[in-house]
C-alpha positions as CSV (number, residue, x, y, z in Angstrom):
1,X,69.6,-36.6,-193.8
2,X,66.1,-36.8,-194.4
3,X,66.5,-39.1,-197.3
4,X,68.5,-41.6,-195.0
5,X,65.0,-41.5,-192.9
6,X,63.4,-42.0,-196.0
7,X,65.1,-45.0,-196.9
8,X,65.6,-46.7,-193.1
9,X,61.3,-46.4,-193.2
10,X,61.4,-49.0,-195.5
11,X,62.6,-51.9,-194.0
12,X,62.2,-53.5,-190.6
13,X,64.4,-52.7,-187.2
14,X,65.5,-56.4,-187.9
15,X,66.6,-55.7,-191.5
16,X,68.2,-52.7,-190.2
17,X,70.1,-54.4,-187.4
18,X,71.5,-57.5,-189.7
19,X,72.7,-54.4,-192.3
20,X,74.3,-52.7,-189.2
21,X,76.4,-55.9,-188.6
22,X,76.8,-56.6,-191.8
23,X,77.6,-54.3,-193.9
24,X,80.6,-52.0,-194.3
25,X,81.3,-48.1,-193.2
26,X,83.8,-45.3,-194.6
27,X,83.8,-42.6,-192.2
28,X,85.1,-39.2,-193.3
29,X,86.5,-36.1,-190.9
30,X,87.3,-32.8,-192.1
31,X,85.5,-33.0,-195.6
32,X,84.4,-29.0,-196.2
33,X,80.7,-27.9,-196.1
34,X,79.3,-27.3,-199.5
35,X,82.0,-30.4,-200.8
36,X,80.4,-33.0,-203.4
37,X,80.6,-36.4,-203.0
38,X,78.9,-39.9,-204.6
39,X,79.8,-43.4,-203.9
40,X,79.6,-45.7,-207.1
41,X,78.1,-42.5,-208.7
42,X,74.8,-43.3,-207.3
43,X,73.6,-40.8,-205.2
44,X,75.7,-37.6,-204.9
45,X,75.4,-35.2,-201.6
46,X,76.3,-31.8,-200.9
47,X,77.7,-32.2,-197.9
48,X,77.1,-29.9,-194.6
49,X,78.7,-29.5,-191.1
50,X,77.2,-32.7,-190.0
51,X,78.1,-35.4,-192.6
52,X,80.6,-37.8,-191.6
53,X,80.5,-40.5,-194.3
54,X,78.3,-43.5,-195.8
55,X,76.6,-46.5,-194.1
56,X,75.8,-49.9,-194.8
57,X,78.4,-50.2,-198.2
58,X,77.8,-53.6,-199.4
59,X,81.6,-55.9,-199.3
60,X,83.1,-55.6,-202.5
61,X,84.7,-52.8,-204.9
62,X,83.5,-49.5,-204.5
63,X,84.2,-45.9,-205.9
64,X,83.9,-42.9,-203.9
65,X,84.2,-39.6,-205.7
66,X,84.3,-36.1,-204.3
67,X,84.8,-32.5,-205.4
68,X,85.9,-30.6,-202.2
69,X,84.2,-26.9,-201.6
70,X,86.8,-24.0,-202.2
71,X,87.5,-21.5,-199.4
72,X,87.8,-18.6,-201.4
73,X,86.3,-17.2,-204.3
74,X,89.5,-17.5,-206.7
75,X,89.5,-21.1,-206.0
76,X,86.1,-21.8,-206.9
77,X,86.8,-21.5,-210.6
78,X,87.1,-24.9,-212.1
79,X,84.9,-26.7,-209.7
80,X,82.2,-28.0,-211.0
81,X,82.1,-31.5,-211.3
82,X,83.6,-34.4,-209.6
83,X,87.6,-35.1,-210.2
84,X,88.9,-36.7,-207.1
85,X,87.7,-40.5,-206.5
86,X,89.8,-44.2,-205.2
87,X,88.4,-47.1,-205.6
88,X,88.3,-50.0,-202.6
89,X,87.4,-53.3,-201.9
90,X,85.1,-53.3,-198.5
91,X,85.3,-56.2,-196.4
92,X,82.3,-57.3,-194.5
93,X,81.9,-55.1,-191.6
94,X,84.8,-53.2,-192.2
95,X,85.1,-49.5,-190.9
96,X,87.2,-47.2,-192.8
97,X,88.4,-43.8,-191.4
98,X,89.4,-41.2,-193.7
99,X,90.4,-37.6,-192.9
100,X,90.2,-34.7,-196.1
101,X,93.7,-33.3,-196.1
102,X,93.5,-30.2,-197.6
103,X,96.4,-29.7,-198.8
104,X,96.9,-32.7,-201.3
105,X,92.6,-32.5,-201.6
106,X,92.6,-36.4,-200.7
107,X,91.0,-38.7,-198.5
108,X,93.8,-39.8,-196.7
109,X,94.3,-42.5,-193.6
110,X,94.0,-40.6,-190.5
111,X,98.2,-41.7,-189.9
112,X,99.2,-40.5,-193.2
113,X,102.3,-38.6,-193.6
114,X,102.3,-34.9,-193.9
115,X,102.0,-34.3,-198.4
116,X,105.2,-33.1,-199.7
117,X,107.0,-36.0,-198.9
118,X,108.5,-39.0,-201.1
119,X,104.7,-40.1,-203.1
120,X,102.8,-42.2,-201.4
121,X,101.5,-43.4,-204.7
122,X,103.3,-46.6,-206.5
123,X,102.7,-49.6,-208.5
124,X,104.3,-52.1,-205.6
125,X,102.0,-55.1,-205.0
126,X,102.9,-54.8,-201.5
127,X,100.3,-54.2,-198.7
128,X,99.4,-51.1,-197.3
129,X,101.9,-49.5,-194.6
130,X,99.1,-48.5,-192.4
131,X,96.2,-51.4,-192.0
132,X,92.5,-50.2,-191.0
133,X,91.9,-51.0,-187.4
134,X,88.9,-51.4,-185.4
135,X,88.1,-47.9,-184.6
136,X,84.5,-47.8,-183.9
137,X,82.1,-49.8,-182.1
138,X,79.0,-50.5,-183.1
139,X,77.4,-48.2,-180.1
140,X,79.8,-45.6,-181.5
141,X,78.8,-45.9,-185.2
142,X,75.1,-45.6,-184.0
143,X,76.3,-43.2,-182.1
144,X,77.1,-41.7,-185.9
145,X,73.9,-42.9,-187.6
146,X,72.4,-39.4,-188.3
147,X,75.7,-38.0,-189.5
148,X,76.2,-40.8,-192.3
149,X,74.4,-41.3,-195.5
150,X,72.9,-44.2,-196.3
151,X,73.9,-46.5,-199.0
152,X,71.5,-46.5,-201.7
153,X,71.0,-50.0,-201.7
154,X,67.9,-49.9,-204.2
155,X,70.4,-48.9,-206.4
156,X,73.1,-51.4,-205.6
157,X,72.1,-53.7,-208.6
158,X,72.6,-50.8,-211.4
159,X,76.9,-50.7,-209.7
160,X,77.0,-54.7,-209.3
161,X,75.9,-55.2,-213.2
162,X,78.2,-52.4,-214.4
163,X,81.3,-53.8,-212.6
164,X,79.9,-57.4,-212.8
165,X,83.8,-58.3,-214.1
166,X,85.9,-56.5,-211.7
167,X,83.4,-57.5,-209.0
168,X,83.8,-61.6,-210.2
169,X,87.7,-61.7,-211.0
170,X,89.9,-62.9,-208.3
171,X,90.4,-60.3,-205.7
172,X,94.7,-60.7,-206.2
173,X,94.1,-60.7,-209.8
174,X,91.8,-57.1,-209.5
175,X,94.2,-55.7,-207.1
176,X,96.9,-56.4,-209.6
177,X,95.3,-54.5,-212.5
178,X,94.2,-51.5,-210.3
179,X,97.9,-51.2,-209.2
180,X,98.7,-51.6,-212.8
181,X,96.4,-48.9,-214.3
182,X,96.0,-46.4,-211.2
183,X,98.4,-47.4,-208.9
184,X,98.0,-47.7,-205.3
185,X,98.3,-45.3,-202.2
186,X,101.1,-46.9,-200.0
187,X,99.6,-46.0,-196.7
188,X,96.4,-47.0,-197.1
189,X,95.6,-49.1,-200.2
190,X,93.4,-47.0,-202.3
191,X,93.7,-46.7,-205.6
192,X,93.5,-43.1,-206.2
193,X,93.1,-40.6,-209.0
194,X,91.8,-37.4,-210.3
195,X,90.8,-35.7,-213.5
196,X,93.5,-34.3,-214.5
197,X,95.8,-37.3,-214.0
198,X,97.7,-37.8,-217.4
199,X,97.3,-41.1,-219.5
200,X,100.2,-43.3,-220.3
201,X,100.8,-46.2,-222.5
202,X,101.1,-49.1,-220.6
203,X,104.3,-51.3,-220.7
204,X,104.3,-55.3,-219.4
205,X,107.3,-54.0,-216.5
206,X,104.3,-51.2,-215.4
207,X,103.5,-53.8,-212.5
208,X,106.6,-53.5,-211.1
209,X,107.6,-51.0,-208.4
210,X,109.0,-47.3,-209.5
211,X,112.2,-46.1,-209.0
212,X,113.0,-43.7,-206.6
213,X,113.1,-41.2,-208.8
214,X,109.6,-41.9,-210.7
215,X,108.2,-42.5,-206.7
216,X,109.0,-39.1,-205.8
217,X,106.4,-35.4,-206.0
218,X,106.7,-33.7,-208.6
219,X,108.1,-29.7,-207.6
220,X,105.1,-27.1,-208.9
221,X,107.2,-26.1,-211.4
222,X,107.7,-29.7,-212.9
223,X,103.7,-29.9,-212.7
224,X,103.4,-26.4,-214.4
225,X,105.8,-28.3,-217.2
226,X,104.0,-31.4,-217.6
227,X,101.0,-29.4,-218.0
228,X,101.9,-27.1,-220.5
229,X,103.0,-30.4,-222.6
230,X,99.9,-31.7,-222.0
231,X,97.9,-29.2,-224.0
232,X,100.5,-29.4,-226.5
233,X,99.9,-33.1,-227.3
234,X,95.9,-32.4,-226.6
235,X,96.5,-29.4,-229.4
236,X,97.6,-32.2,-231.8
237,X,95.4,-34.8,-231.2
238,X,92.6,-32.6,-231.7
239,X,94.4,-31.7,-235.6
240,X,94.3,-34.9,-235.8
241,X,90.0,-34.8,-236.0
242,X,90.5,-37.0,-233.0
243,X,87.4,-36.9,-230.6
244,X,88.6,-36.0,-227.1
245,X,86.3,-33.8,-225.4
246,X,85.6,-33.0,-221.7
247,X,82.6,-34.3,-220.4
248,X,80.2,-31.7,-219.3
249,X,81.3,-28.5,-218.7
250,X,84.8,-29.4,-217.4
251,X,86.4,-28.6,-220.7
252,X,87.0,-24.8,-219.9
253,X,87.0,-25.3,-215.8
254,X,90.4,-27.9,-216.8
255,X,91.5,-24.8,-218.7
256,X,91.6,-22.8,-215.5
257,X,92.2,-25.4,-213.1
258,X,95.5,-26.0,-214.9
259,X,96.2,-22.2,-214.5
260,X,95.6,-22.1,-210.9
261,X,97.8,-25.2,-210.3
262,X,100.7,-22.7,-211.8
263,X,100.5,-20.9,-208.9
264,X,98.7,-17.7,-210.2
265,X,95.6,-18.7,-207.4
266,X,95.6,-20.6,-204.8
267,X,93.4,-24.0,-204.2
268,X,93.5,-26.9,-202.4
269,X,94.1,-29.2,-205.0
270,X,96.6,-31.2,-206.2
271,X,99.6,-28.8,-204.9
272,X,102.0,-31.4,-203.4
273,X,101.2,-35.0,-204.5
274,X,99.6,-35.3,-208.3
275,X,97.7,-38.0,-209.1
276,X,99.8,-41.2,-210.7
277,X,99.7,-41.4,-214.6
278,X,97.2,-43.9,-215.5
279,X,98.3,-46.6,-217.6
280,X,96.4,-48.4,-220.3
281,X,97.1,-51.4,-222.4
282,X,98.0,-50.0,-225.9
283,X,95.4,-50.0,-228.5
284,X,95.4,-48.4,-231.7
285,X,92.3,-48.7,-233.9
286,X,93.9,-47.5,-236.6
287,X,96.6,-49.7,-236.7
288,X,94.7,-52.8,-236.0
289,X,96.2,-55.7,-238.7
290,X,98.8,-58.2,-237.3
291,X,102.7,-57.3,-237.5
292,X,104.1,-58.1,-241.3
293,X,100.5,-58.5,-242.4
294,X,99.7,-57.3,-246.2
295,X,97.5,-57.5,-248.9
296,X,94.5,-59.3,-248.8
297,X,94.9,-59.9,-245.2
298,X,95.8,-56.4,-243.8
299,X,92.8,-55.1,-245.8
300,X,90.7,-57.2,-243.7
301,X,91.8,-56.8,-240.1
302,X,92.4,-53.4,-241.1
303,X,88.4,-53.3,-241.6
304,X,87.4,-56.4,-238.9
305,X,89.0,-55.2,-235.4
306,X,88.6,-59.1,-234.0
307,X,92.7,-59.7,-234.7
308,X,93.8,-56.2,-232.6
309,X,90.9,-57.1,-229.8
310,X,92.5,-60.4,-229.2
311,X,95.9,-59.2,-229.1
312,X,94.5,-56.5,-226.4
313,X,92.9,-59.2,-224.5
314,X,96.2,-61.2,-224.3
315,X,97.9,-57.8,-223.1
316,X,95.4,-57.5,-220.3
317,X,95.9,-61.2,-219.4
318,X,99.5,-60.4,-219.0
319,X,98.6,-57.6,-216.6
320,X,96.9,-59.5,-213.9
321,X,98.2,-62.8,-214.1
322,X,102.2,-62.5,-215.4
323,X,103.0,-65.6,-217.2
324,X,100.6,-67.4,-215.2
325,X,97.9,-69.3,-217.1
326,X,94.3,-68.3,-216.5
327,X,91.5,-70.4,-215.8
328,X,89.4,-71.1,-219.0
329,X,86.3,-69.3,-219.4
330,X,88.1,-66.8,-217.4
331,X,91.0,-65.6,-220.2
332,X,89.0,-62.6,-221.3
333,X,87.9,-61.2,-217.9
334,X,90.7,-58.9,-217.3
335,X,89.8,-57.0,-220.6
336,X,86.4,-56.9,-219.7
337,X,87.4,-55.2,-216.2
338,X,89.5,-52.4,-217.9
339,X,86.8,-51.9,-220.5
340,X,84.7,-50.8,-217.1
341,X,87.7,-49.2,-215.6
342,X,88.1,-46.9,-218.6
343,X,83.4,-46.1,-218.2
344,X,84.5,-45.3,-214.5
345,X,87.2,-42.9,-214.6
346,X,85.6,-41.1,-217.8
347,X,81.9,-40.8,-216.6
348,X,82.9,-40.4,-212.6
349,X,86.1,-39.1,-212.7
350,X,85.8,-37.5,-216.0
351,X,89.3,-38.1,-217.3
352,X,88.9,-37.2,-221.2
353,X,91.4,-39.4,-222.5
354,X,90.0,-42.5,-220.7
355,X,86.5,-41.6,-222.5
356,X,88.4,-41.7,-226.0
357,X,89.8,-45.0,-224.6
358,X,86.5,-46.2,-223.6
359,X,85.3,-45.3,-227.0
360,X,87.5,-47.2,-228.8
361,X,86.8,-50.0,-226.4
362,X,82.9,-49.8,-228.4
363,X,84.8,-49.5,-231.8
364,X,86.5,-52.3,-231.4
365,X,83.9,-54.9,-230.0
366,X,81.2,-53.3,-232.7
367,X,83.5,-53.6,-235.3
368,X,84.9,-57.5,-234.4
369,X,82.6,-60.0,-237.0
370,X,85.4,-62.9,-237.1
371,X,85.5,-63.0,-233.3
372,X,81.8,-63.7,-233.6
373,X,81.6,-66.1,-236.1
374,X,80.7,-63.8,-238.7
375,X,81.9,-63.1,-242.4
376,X,83.2,-60.0,-242.7
377,X,83.7,-57.8,-245.7
378,X,87.0,-58.6,-246.6
379,X,87.1,-62.4,-245.4
380,X,89.1,-64.9,-247.4
381,X,87.1,-67.7,-248.9
382,X,87.3,-70.8,-246.6
383,X,89.3,-72.7,-249.8
384,X,91.9,-69.9,-249.3
385,X,92.1,-69.0,-245.4
386,X,95.1,-69.7,-243.5
387,X,96.1,-70.2,-240.0
388,X,97.5,-66.8,-239.7
389,X,94.1,-65.1,-240.6
390,X,92.2,-67.4,-238.1
391,X,90.3,-65.9,-235.4
392,X,88.3,-68.4,-232.9
393,X,85.3,-67.1,-232.3
394,X,83.7,-66.2,-229.3
395,X,80.9,-65.3,-229.3
396,X,80.7,-65.4,-225.5
397,X,83.0,-62.9,-224.8
398,X,80.9,-59.9,-227.2
399,X,77.7,-61.2,-225.3
400,X,79.4,-60.4,-222.3
401,X,80.6,-57.0,-223.7
402,X,77.3,-56.2,-224.6
403,X,76.0,-56.6,-221.3
404,X,78.1,-54.8,-219.8
405,X,77.6,-51.7,-222.2
406,X,74.0,-51.9,-221.2
407,X,75.1,-52.0,-217.7
408,X,76.8,-48.6,-218.2
409,X,74.3,-46.9,-219.9
410,X,71.9,-47.7,-217.0
411,X,74.4,-45.7,-214.9
412,X,73.9,-42.4,-217.1
413,X,71.3,-39.6,-216.7
414,X,68.9,-40.2,-218.8
415,X,69.6,-36.7,-220.7
416,X,72.8,-37.6,-221.0
417,X,73.1,-37.7,-224.6
418,X,70.4,-34.5,-225.2
419,X,71.3,-32.4,-222.4
420,X,73.5,-29.1,-223.1
421,X,75.4,-29.7,-220.2
422,X,76.6,-33.4,-220.7
423,X,76.1,-33.8,-224.8
424,X,79.2,-34.3,-226.1
425,X,79.6,-33.4,-229.9
426,X,79.5,-36.3,-231.9
427,X,79.1,-38.9,-229.6
428,X,75.9,-40.1,-229.9
429,X,76.1,-40.4,-234.1
430,X,79.7,-42.2,-233.6
431,X,77.8,-44.8,-230.8
432,X,74.6,-45.4,-233.0
433,X,77.0,-46.2,-235.5
434,X,79.0,-48.3,-234.5
435,X,76.1,-50.3,-232.7
436,X,74.4,-50.6,-236.0
437,X,77.7,-52.1,-237.1
438,X,77.4,-54.7,-234.1
439,X,73.7,-55.3,-235.0
440,X,74.7,-56.5,-238.5
441,X,77.7,-58.3,-237.5
442,X,75.2,-60.1,-234.9
443,X,72.9,-60.8,-237.7
444,X,75.5,-62.3,-239.5
445,X,77.3,-64.5,-236.8
446,X,73.1,-66.1,-236.3
447,X,73.0,-67.0,-239.8
448,X,76.6,-68.2,-240.3
449,X,75.3,-70.5,-237.4
450,X,72.5,-72.1,-238.3
451,X,73.7,-72.7,-241.9
452,X,76.6,-74.5,-240.4
453,X,74.0,-76.3,-238.0
454,X,76.5,-75.6,-235.1
455,X,74.4,-76.9,-232.2
456,X,76.9,-76.7,-229.5
457,X,77.1,-73.5,-229.8
458,X,73.3,-72.4,-230.0
459,X,73.4,-71.3,-226.1
460,X,76.3,-68.9,-226.9
461,X,74.4,-67.3,-229.6
462,X,71.4,-67.4,-227.8
463,X,73.0,-65.2,-224.8
464,X,74.5,-63.2,-227.6
465,X,71.0,-62.6,-229.3
466,X,69.9,-61.9,-225.6
467,X,72.4,-59.4,-225.0
468,X,71.3,-57.4,-228.0
469,X,68.0,-57.1,-227.3
470,X,68.2,-55.9,-223.9
471,X,71.0,-53.4,-225.0
472,X,68.7,-52.0,-227.7
473,X,66.0,-51.9,-225.4
474,X,67.9,-49.7,-222.7
475,X,68.7,-47.4,-225.5
476,X,64.8,-46.9,-226.5
477,X,63.6,-46.5,-223.4
478,X,66.2,-44.6,-221.8
479,X,67.7,-42.1,-224.1
480,X,64.8,-42.8,-227.3
481,X,67.4,-43.8,-229.6
482,X,66.7,-46.5,-232.3
483,X,68.8,-49.4,-232.6
484,X,66.4,-51.1,-234.5
485,X,65.1,-48.6,-237.2
486,X,67.2,-49.7,-240.1
487,X,67.3,-53.4,-241.5
488,X,70.6,-54.8,-241.8
489,X,70.9,-54.2,-245.5
490,X,70.1,-50.2,-245.6
491,X,72.9,-50.1,-242.7
492,X,75.7,-52.2,-244.9
493,X,74.3,-50.2,-248.0
494,X,74.7,-46.8,-246.3
495,X,77.9,-47.4,-244.9
496,X,79.3,-48.9,-248.4
497,X,78.3,-45.7,-249.6
498,X,80.2,-43.5,-247.1
499,X,83.5,-45.5,-248.0
500,X,82.7,-45.2,-251.2
501,X,82.6,-41.4,-250.7
502,X,85.7,-41.1,-248.2
503,X,83.9,-41.2,-245.0
504,X,83.6,-44.3,-243.7
505,X,82.3,-45.7,-240.9
506,X,83.9,-48.7,-240.9
507,X,86.5,-47.4,-238.0
508,X,89.6,-46.6,-238.4
509,X,88.9,-46.0,-242.0
510,X,87.4,-41.8,-242.1
511,X,90.8,-41.2,-240.0
512,X,92.8,-43.9,-242.0
513,X,92.0,-42.1,-245.4
514,X,94.8,-39.7,-244.0
515,X,97.2,-41.8,-241.8
516,X,97.6,-44.8,-244.0
517,X,99.1,-43.4,-246.8
518,X,102.0,-44.7,-248.8
519,X,103.4,-48.0,-247.4
520,X,100.5,-48.2,-244.8
521,X,98.1,-48.3,-247.1
522,X,95.9,-51.4,-247.2
523,X,96.0,-53.4,-250.5
524,X,93.0,-55.2,-252.1
525,X,94.5,-58.3,-254.7
526,X,92.0,-60.0,-256.7
527,X,92.7,-63.0,-257.0
C-alpha cells in the first residue's frame, strides 16, 4: 500500500476529505492472497492478506478484472493474465461490496445464492434482485483506508477517453447494450464475463429474457462438450487463415485451462457457472455489399466497406433503442460503444475472438472512403450514380473512431507491439496497412471537400484531420510506428501492386481470392 501513501501525499487533506465523501468505494472480501486485480486496466495489483478493495472511484462506468490465486500447484497452470471481469456503473459516493466465491471464481454480491442453482446471468432488463445497501459509514471506510488501493486518479483521463462513448451515451441505453452483449447478473446487476466466454452472433431478440432452458447452469459434461466444439470451430477458423490468436501467453494457458475445466485437475474457476456467451452484432468484412448487388455495385462495396459499416451501425442502434429513434447526432454512438467494448474484452479480459472482432472494426472504418466523402477505387461516375449506391458522408463518425482508437492505444503498454510476450504475429502489419489506407482516404476526402467548396463541412473535416494527426503522433511517440513515412501516392501504388499479385491489402480481398469465387465473385463492368 506504499503507492496509496504516495498518491495521497500529493493532495491536501481538504481535497482528500472531499474525494472521500464524493467518490465511490468497492469493498472486496475473501480474495485469495497473491491474486492479480486491476480496475480499468490502469494499475495492476498483487494482493496480500490486507487487501480489501478500492477507494475514491469516480462516478461512471468501470471495469474490474482479476485472476484469483490458485490454492494448489495443479491449479496454477493457466493462471497468467487477467481473465475474469465485470462492468458496473458506480454512482457518486456509492459503496459496493463483493465477496470472492471460489466455486465460481467470481466476485458476487454478499447475499448471493450458492453456485450451482439456476444461472444468475440473463439478458433480462429487470433491475438486480439484491440492490446495494448502505453497508458502511464514512468512519468505517476510514478505518479500512490502509487496506484499500486508491483509484489512480492521475490516469483517469486515459480511461475516460478510451470509454468516452460508453460514458456519454444515455445510461439506460448503455445498460441495454451491455445486457444484450454480455448479460447481467440477476442478483448484483454486474455485467460479468471471462476469457473463455464463447462469442455468438447477436440476433435482434438478444435483448429478450432467456427461456428457462437457456437460463440454467450447464453441467460439467455439457461444458466439456461445448469446449470441444469450440476448439473444433477454432481449428476451422485457423485453417481459413484468419488471424485469431490469444493475447500474450494465454494461448497455451487456455488450452491447459480447458483440460482442467473438464475435470482432470481441480481449479476454482468456471466449474459451476460458465460465463454467458458474448453476443456481438453480425459483421463479416468479406461480405460487405448490399443484398442483391451485382456487377459494378458489388465490386465497389467489396472494396469500400461503407455500406457494411452503416448497416452495422443500424444494427447497434436497434440493440440499444429497439424501435425508438435516437436523437440526431447520437445515432452512431452505439456502434462506437460496441467498438470500445470489443477492445476492453480483448485487452483486459483476453478474449481472443473479441480481438478478431475489434480488428474487423478497424478494417471497416479504415476502408470506408464513401463514408468520408472520398472518391473510392471503384466508385461510379456521378452521372451514373444511383440512390442504391449512395452513402451519406459522415466524416464526424470516422473522426470519433480515430479519437477512440487513439485513446485505446494510450491504454496499451509501450512494448505492446514489440515485446515477445504481448506481440501478436501479423497484427502490427495489418494494423499499419489499414491505417495507411485510412490516411489515403482522409487525404482524398479533404481534397474532394476543398474542390467542392463545401463550407458547411469545413469544421467536420478539420476535426477529422486533427483526429488523424493525434493518432499518428501517438503511434510514433508511444510505439515508434511511423504512419506518415510514405506519400499517399506510394501507398496506393503499393496496394494496387499487391492486389494485382493476388495478395491485396484491400481488406477482405486477400481472403476473398479463395472465398469469393463462382456466383460470389465481384464483376467489373466496362461501360
